[in-house]
N, C-alpha and C positions, 0 to 999 in steps of 0.2 A: 438321458438325460442331455440336458439344454445349455450350462451357463456362463452363453455369454451378457456382460453387463449387469451379470452378482456384481464381483466386483471391483475397483481399480485404485488407481491415484492419480489424485488429480487434483489445480488449486481455484484458489480462491479470493475475490475483498473482497471486505467488508466497510462503507462507508460507516464508523464507528458514532461523531458525534463533531459537529462546528468546535471551537476553541476561539473567545475571544481573549484582545491585546495579543497576537503572536508578531515577534520582532522580529520584520520581517527583514535575509537581508539586501535582497536586490530594491525593492521599492521603500525603506526605509519608514516603515507606516507599523503600527501597531494596524493590525487589520487581522478582521475574521477568518480563522483558516479552519480546514476541512482534515480531521482527523481518517487514514484511512488505513487500514491492514486489510495486509498481503497475506499466505499463507497457505501450506500443502497442504493433502490430508487424505486420509486411507479411507475410501468408502464398504460398503458391503450389504447390497442393496439401495442402493441409494443416503444410506445412514453414515454419517462421519465416521468412526472409531476413532479413531487419532488423529494431530495437529505436530504438525512440523515447522518449520521455517519461519513462524511469526516475524514479518517485519512492517514499519510503520513510519507512515511517512503524513506529513503533512502540508496541504495543497494552500498554498496563498491565494486567498481572498483578490485581493486588490490587484495581482501578475502574472497567476497563476505560476508562481514557481514554483515549486517540488518538491520537500529537504526529509534527509530520512531521519528519526529521533529515537534517541537509545530507546531501547525493545521493553528496559528495567519502567521506563516513563508510563511509552502507550499503556502495559501490560495495567496499569494501575490510573490513569484515565477508562482505561474502558472500563474496569469494578466499580469506577464511580469513584475516587477519590481526588481529594482537588491539588492537583500537581501543577505546576507553572512549567514550562517553557521558554529557556532562558536562547539569546541571539546564542551562548552558546550548546546548545542542543542542537539547532540544525543542521543538517550536515546534505549541501545540496548534489540533489542528485547529478544533474543536470547542468552546469550555467549558461547564462547566453538562450536557454530554450522556455518556450512554457505548454507547461506537458497539463491534465485532466486524466484521474483519475482512470479510463481509461485506457489509460498509458504505462502502467506502469504492468510488464509482463509478473501473475505472480506467481513462477520459479523461484527468475534468478534475482526480482527485485530492479531489472535498470528497467527503465524512462524512453520509451520506443516510438516515434513515430505513429502520427492515428490511422493510414494506411497498410499499420502492420498487417497481415496474418499472423507470421510467424515468428516469431523473438528473435531480431540478426546475430546475442550474445549466444541465448543458448537453445537456443533449436525449438521449444517449446509452445506449440500453438495458442495466439493471443484470444484469440473470438473463434468461436463453436459455431 
């Protein structure tokens, strides 16, 4: 029997939804933000069995600033609850730089440069 690729651990990033009236700390506008979820998961035959290390991020559409939000608020929004994101909920991931969703390491959640193939913080491969 040959079992390569039958099971494994991967990280993933999902776009959840667009949020209105996000109080961006960088551009000071109430703008639209994209909610992104990163997580690790164990799969068997490419079927996810369980997930862990979920983190939620908001990307400001006005200035592309990246913020982490509390996990309980991210889960509530993902479930469809009407949750408000306040100025104090937005924790800057890396100030002074702009990022897109593809620049977040799915393993450690840190923002990395667009051309990196591996995360400089944890060593995980970013692009497959």
